[in-house]
C-alpha positions in Angstrom: 6.8 11.5 6.1 10.4 12.8 4.6 12.7 11.5 7.2 16.3 10.8 6.8 16.8 8.6 9.9 16.1 5.1 9.0 15.0 4.1 12.6 13.0 7.0 13.1 11.1 5.9 9.9 10.6 2.5 11.1 9.2 3.5 14.2 6.5 5.7 12.5 5.5 2.9 10.5 5.1 0.8 13.7 3.0 3.3 15.6 0.9 3.6 12.6 0.1 0.0 12.5 -0.1 -0.1 16.4 -2.6 3.0 16.2 -4.8 1.0 13.6 -4.4 -2.2 15.8 -5.4 -0.7 18.9 -7.2 2.4 18.1 -10.0 3.7 16.3 -8.9 4.9 12.8 -10.8 7.5 10.8 -10.5 7.8 6.9 -8.5 11.1 7.3 -6.0 9.6 9.5 -5.4 7.0 7.3 -4.8 9.5 4.5 -2.5 11.2 6.2 0.2 8.2 6.5 -0.8 6.3 3.1 1.4 8.4 0.9 4.4 8.2 3.3 3.8 4.2 3.5 3.0 4.3 -0.3 6.0 5.9 -1.0 8.4 3.6 0.8 7.1 0.4 0.1 10.0 -0.3 -2.6 12.5 0.3 0.4 14.3 -2.8 1.1 14.4 -1.6 4.7 11.2 0.2 4.8 8.9 -1.9 2.5 7.7 -4.8 5.4 6.8 -2.3 7.7 5.3 -0.2 5.3 3.3 -3.3 4.3 2.3 -4.2 7.8 0.8 -0.9 8.7 -1.1 -0.8 5.1 -2.5 -4.3 6.3 -3.3 -3.1 9.4 -5.1 0.1 7.9 -7.1 -2.4 5.9 -8.0 -4.4 8.9 -9.3 -1.4 10.5 -11.2 0.3 7.9 -11.4 -2.1 5.2 -9.5 -3.7 2.3 -11.7 -2.3 -0.7 -11.1 1.9 1.2 -7.3 1.3 1.5 -7.1 -0.5 -2.2 -9.0 2.6 -3.6 -6.6 5.3 -1.8 -3.0 3.0 -2.1 -3.7 2.0 -6.0 -3.7 5.3 -7.2 -0.5 6.6 -5.3 1.2 3.9 -6.4 0.5 4.3 -10.0 1.8 7.5 -9.8 5.3 6.5 -8.1 8.1 7.2 -10.4 10.0 4.6 -8.9 9.2 1.2 -10.4 9.9 -0.9 -6.8 6.9 1.1 -5.2 4.7 0.0 -8.0 5.8 -3.6 -7.9 5.6 -3.7 -4.0 2.0 -2.1 -3.9 0.8 -4.9 -6.6 2.5 -7.3 -4.5 1.0 -6.3 -1.3 -2.2 -5.9 -2.9 -2.0 -9.5 -4.0 -1.3 -10.9 -0.4 -4.2 -8.6 0.7 -6.5 -10.1 -1.6 -5.7 -13.7 -0.6 -5.8 -12.4 3.1 -9.0 -10.8 3.1 -10.9 -11.7 -0.5 -12.2 -9.9 -3.2 -15.4 -8.9 -0.7 -16.3 -5.2 -1.2 -13.9 -4.3 -3.8 -14.3 -2.6 -6.9 -13.7 -5.1 -9.5 -13.8 -2.5 -12.6 -11.3 -0.2 -10.8 -9.0 -3.0 -9.6 -9.1 -4.0 -13.7 -8.0 -1.1 -14.5 -5.1 -0.5 -12.6 -3.8 -3.6 -13.6 -4.2 -2.9 -17.0 -2.1 0.1 -15.9 0.3 -2.4 -14.6 0.5 -4.1 -17.6 1.4 -1.4 -19.9 4.0 -0.3 -17.6 7.5 -0.1 -19.5 9.4 -1.9 -16.5 8.8 -5.8 -16.5 8.8 -6.4 -12.8 5.9 -4.1 -12.7 4.1 -6.1 -15.4 4.9 -9.3 -13.7 3.7 -8.0 -10.4 0.1 -6.9 -11.7 -0.9 -10.3 -13.2 
């Protein structure tokens, strides 16, 4: 996922979204893509395609699984913009998919981590 060429990286994100939409996606293949997607969530140009790919993976594998994988990766990020965008993506995904199947205790734990963050934008987005 370390790619210096912006167009190549965007093509990778689109390929992940297309594969999730049109092919059978396994948990293992989603895990390969997840770290690269979360790493670019806060990027101005790469964020929307990364969010689209995460949403497509959520449609394929279910929001509970993708959320349980994305939130630990996002909270481990040093870049607060990535954390902020991960919480924003989660907010939109819950509105789109609903709470069905989500582990609320785990979700509350990650929201608490967001509220304890030093960056005010991370705290705001975790609400």
